[in-house]
C-alpha positions as CSV (number, residue, x, y, z in Angstrom):
1,M,44.5,95.7,135.6
2,S,46.3,97.3,133.0
3,K,48.8,97.7,135.5
4,S,49.5,94.1,135.9
5,G,49.1,93.3,132.1
6,K,52.2,96.0,131.9
7,R,54.0,94.1,134.6
8,S,53.8,90.7,133.4
9,G,54.6,91.4,130.0
10,S,57.7,93.6,131.4
11,I,58.7,90.2,133.5
12,I,58.3,88.4,129.9
13,V,61.1,90.6,127.7
14,R,62.9,90.9,130.9
15,L,63.2,87.0,131.2
16,I,63.6,86.8,127.4
17,V,66.6,89.6,127.5
18,L,68.1,87.3,130.4
19,F,67.9,84.3,129.0
20,A,69.6,86.0,125.3
21,A,72.6,87.9,127.3
22,S,73.2,83.9,129.0
23,Y,73.0,82.5,125.7
24,M,75.5,84.8,124.2
25,V,78.1,84.7,127.2
26,I,78.1,81.2,126.8
27,T,78.7,81.1,123.3
28,L,81.3,83.7,124.0
29,I,83.0,81.1,126.5
30,G,82.6,78.5,124.4
31,L,84.1,80.2,121.5
32,Y,87.2,81.3,123.7
33,R,88.2,77.9,124.8
34,E,87.6,76.8,121.1
35,L,90.1,79.8,120.0
36,S,92.3,78.7,123.1
37,D,92.9,75.1,121.4
38,S,93.7,76.2,118.2
39,Q,95.9,78.5,119.0
40,D,97.8,75.6,121.2
41,K,97.5,73.3,118.3
42,L,98.9,76.0,116.3
43,T,102.0,76.4,118.1
44,E,102.4,72.9,118.9
45,L,102.5,72.3,114.6
46,K,104.8,75.0,114.3
47,T,106.9,73.3,117.0
48,T,107.1,70.6,114.5
49,L,107.5,72.6,111.7
50,E,110.3,73.8,112.8
51,N,111.5,70.3,113.9
52,E,111.2,69.2,110.6
53,Q,112.9,71.7,109.0
54,I,116.0,71.4,111.0
55,Q,115.9,67.6,109.8
56,I,115.7,68.6,106.7
57,E,118.9,70.7,106.8
58,E,120.6,68.0,108.2
59,Y,119.8,65.4,105.7
60,K,120.6,68.6,103.0
61,A,124.1,68.5,104.9
62,L,124.7,64.9,104.6
63,L,124.2,64.6,100.8
64,S,126.2,67.8,100.1
65,E,129.0,65.7,102.7
66,G,129.0,63.5,100.3
67,S,129.2,60.7,102.6
68,H,127.1,58.1,101.6
69,A,128.5,55.8,104.8
70,D,127.1,58.5,106.8
71,I,123.7,58.7,105.5
72,I,123.3,54.6,105.6
73,E,124.7,55.0,109.4
74,K,121.9,57.6,110.2
75,A,119.1,55.5,108.8
76,A,119.9,52.1,110.2
77,R,120.6,54.3,113.9
78,E,116.4,56.2,112.8
79,R,114.8,53.6,111.1
80,L,116.2,50.1,112.1
81,G,117.4,50.7,115.6
82,F,120.9,49.7,115.3
83,V,123.5,50.6,117.5
84,Y,127.2,49.3,117.6
85,S,128.0,46.2,119.9
86,N,129.6,48.8,122.6
87,E,127.7,50.8,122.5
88,E,125.1,51.8,125.4
89,V,121.8,53.3,124.4
90,Y,119.2,55.2,126.7
91,V,115.7,56.3,126.2
92,D,114.0,59.1,127.6
93,I,110.7,57.6,128.8
94,S,109.9,61.0,131.0
95,G,107.7,62.9,127.4
96,N,109.4,65.6,128.7
C-alpha cells in the first residue's frame, strides 16, 4: 500500500509541476508579445519624433528667412488646402 501512496503523491507533484511550467511558458509568451508590440510602438514614435523635428527645422528656416509670404503660403496649403488655379494636386491614398 505504501507504493501506491507514493505513486499517487508522485503523480500529483508531477501534475503540479507540469501545470506550473505550462503557466510560466504561457506567461512568457504573453510578455514576449507585449514586448514586441511595445518595441514596434517605440519605433513608430521615434519616426514620428524625427518627422516632427524635421518640420520644426523647416519652420525655423522659414522664420529665419524673414519672408512672411512664404509662411502664409505654407499655412494656406497645409492647413486650408489652398492651391493655385493652374495647379493640380495628387493625393497618395496607398497608405505607404
